[in-house]
C-alpha positions, -999 to +999 in steps of 0.1 A: +000+000+000+012+035-007-001+070+003-029+085-019-027+121-030-045+149-013-082+146-018-101+171-039-121+196-019-157+186-011-185+198-033-169+195-067-186+177-095-168+148-113-155+170-140-140+195-115-125+166-096-107+155-127-094+190-131-081+188-095-063+156-104-048+172-135-035+200-113-016+174-093+000+162-125+010+198-133+027+200-099+048+170-108+071+193-127+088+202-094+106+169-095+129+178-124+151+208-128+141+237-150+163+227-180+150+192-180+114+203-177+118+226-207+130+197-227+100+176-215+076+204-223+089+208-258+086+171-263+051+170-249+039+199-269+039+176-299+017+151-281-018+153-296-049+135-283-045+105-261-080+094-272-100+069-252-083+069-217-119+070-203-128+040-225-099+020-212-108+028-176-144+022-182-158+051-163-174+085-172-156+118-169-181+145-161-218+145-170-227+155-205-264+162-209-261+158-247-248+123-246-274+095-238-251+066-248-229+059-219-204+039-240-198+070-262-194+092-231-168+068-218-148+071-250-147+109-251-115+122-266-098+153-253-118+177-276-150+163-261-136+164-226-127+201-230-163+208-240-176+189-210-154+210-187-164+242-204-201+235-196-191+231-160-173+264-160-137+251-163-117+264-193-093+237-204-083+235-240-072+203-257-035+213-258-034+218-220-052+185-214-028+168-238+002+183-219-011+171-186-016+135-199+017+135-216+034+147-184+017+119-165+031+094-190+066+108-185+064+104-147+048+069-150+075+056-173+096+039-145+065+020-134+057+008-169+094-002-175+093-022-143+061-039-154+079-049-186+106-066-166+079-089-152+068-097-188+104-104-197+106-131-170+074-149-179+077-184-194+046-179-216+033-147-232+002-137-252+005-113-281-020-096-305-024-064-323-052-041-336-052-014-362-050+022-349-053+050-375-032+080-367-030+115-383-003+119-410+008+155-407+011+174-440-012+150-459-045+159-441-052+122-439-047+093-417-023+063-420-027+029-404-007+022-373-010-007-349-014-011-312+004-043-301-003-059-268+017-084-248+005-101-216+014-126-189-016-141-173-013-174-155-046-173-135-062-201-156-037-227-143-033-211-108+002-196-115+015-174-087+030-146-109+010-113-112-009-106-143+008-079-165-001-063-198+021-041-220+010-021-250+032-006-276+025+014-308+041+004-341+037+020-375+030-013-392+021-049-385+055-062-396+070-090-375+101-069-369+080-048-344+069-079-325+106-089-324+116-055-309+088-057-284+100-091-272+136-080-270+150-091-236+121-115-229+133-149-217+101-170-222+097-200-245+061-199-256+043-171-274+005-175-278-006-156-309-026-160-342-011-176-373+000-144-389+030-150-411+049-121-395+054-141-363+073-169-381+106-150-378+104-153-340+109-190-343+143-184-359+157-159-334+191-166-320+190-162-282+200-182-252+165-196-248+163-206-285+136-194-309+101-188-297+076-217-298+044-203-314+011-215-298-017-207-322-053-197-314-083-219-319-106-189-316-091-173-347-097-206-365-133-208-353-141-172-364-131-180-400-155-209-402-183-190-385-182-164-412-185-191-439-214-208-420-233-175-419-230-171-457-232-207-469-247-229-442-222-256-452-225-289-433-187-293-434-183-259-417-210-268-391-192-300-383-159-281-378-175-256-355-191-284-335-157-300-330-141-267-319-170-262-295-162-295-279-126-285-273-139-252-258-162-271-235-133-291-221-113-259-215-142-243-197-145-274-174-109-274-164-103-237-161-089-229-127-083-265-118-050-280-108-025-281-136-022-319-136-060-322-139-061-298-168-034-318-187-051-352-180-085-339-192-070-325-224-051-357-232-082-379-226-109-357-242-093-332-265-063-350-280-084-376-300-106-348-315-075-328-326-058-359-340-088-368-361-093-333-374-062-330-396-070-360-420-106-350-420-097-315-431-073-327-457-101-349-472-126-320-473-100-298-489-095-323-517-132-320-526-133-282-527-125-256-553-090-242-544-104-206-548-133-210-523-134-193-490-138-226-472-107-240-489-088-208-478-098-213-442-090-250-442-055-242-455-051-216-428-060-242-402-037-269-416-009-243-420-011-234-383+001-270-379+018-279-346+009-245-332-026-257-326-017-288-306+010-275-281-017-269-255-023-306-253+012-312-240+018-283-216-007-275-188+004-238-187-008-231-222-043-221-234-060-232-266-068-196-276-056-160-272-089-148-256-071-133-226-052-108-248-082-104-272-103-092-242-076-067-232-073-052-266-111-048-271-113-014-253-088-001-278-109-012-307-140+005-291-121+037-288-108+035-323-145+035-336-154+065-314-123+086-317-114+075-353-077+082-348-049+091-325-037+127-328-002+118-341+022+089-337+037+106-306+001+106-291-003+069-298+031+062-282+020+080-251-013+063-251+004+029-249+018+032-213-016+044-200-033+015-217-007-008-201-014+005-166-052+005-169-054-030-184-030-044-157-052-028-130-082-045-144-065-079-145-056-076-108-089-063-096-077-028-090-098+003-098-077+021-124-087+057-115-079+052-078-046+036-087-035+063-112-043+091-088-025+074-058+005+065-079+010+099-094+005+113-059+032+091-045+056+101-074+049+138-067+056+132-030+091+118-040+086+080-040+122+066-044+129+049-077+147+021-060+114+012-044+094+014-076+082-022-071+059-008-044+040+011-071+031-019-092-007-022-098-009-056-081+006-041-049-019-014-047-046-013-020-070+016-018-070+038+013-101+030+033-124+060+038-144+043+066-140+050+103-134+025+130 
């Protein structure tokens, strides 16, 4: 537990309380000398919108009488937040809000870096990415960037390590960006989809050897569901039914002892998976090579051993749903905000997304954690004790009386 920042004065609305919190971030400048702060400010002046922080947290900021859809209110970008504050009598333009958020990111950087060290030590990691359009200055248009997420989450098999999430922005989906994100990680297994860009990770030269890619059955299922909706093919229906059987086994053993998980998989799931390959090959021989169903069968067969690793290691999952669920708020924000202000804005968005998602995985309320952590940093929390600021170490200060 660490000390929370000074509470906002009583009688303020939610919007004014956020402004009070932002003032605390402004006061954080006292912890670097004037020359360094000028450099930081010049850097942060280029930071455009960090759209969607409210969506990531999952709570409203202020009350907007013009917005009936709470999901839209939660995904308000900085322009919209400035309008909300203005109606409450607080004049805060987008540039100032962006400066505050960027400053917070700068001070939270040691916390995020320490979280990455936990990811680096995990034996198994999840990874996925989602498109994130960003402004392309000078062209008056947007270009496609990507938000890549990496997570360590061992709750399904009762692992003792804390659950951690790291986000990072990349200008493309190329596998080289995944390789850079994994630099320094010492794990063996990477749970991901069967995107070709990940193949290079299997050939990396490192003390632990190349990564073993564990592919996702949910990605396979989605492909066949799309075909079923358009064709009603009995072959597709049979495939989906087999995958549903595998999912039922996983649901039954989730949270159970690792040995029990492995035994159930080998007894119930392994025969289904073993029979699936020759059955798919037979169906493929009967189909036109240009059909969508043939394409999806080739994808499944191409995933190869990556789809069966979970049968031999009790720590592994049969899908990447844990990381898919974490990246979903980013996708929601993408629809509501349309784009990040610039690449620098997306780069600063990533650490906030990492902290918020890690809070959620560990049952911590993100807003309370961020306010308390920034308060501790402002109060001079020593860097050598940064482990005390990890989200899974946070316990809110009780407001009750004995």
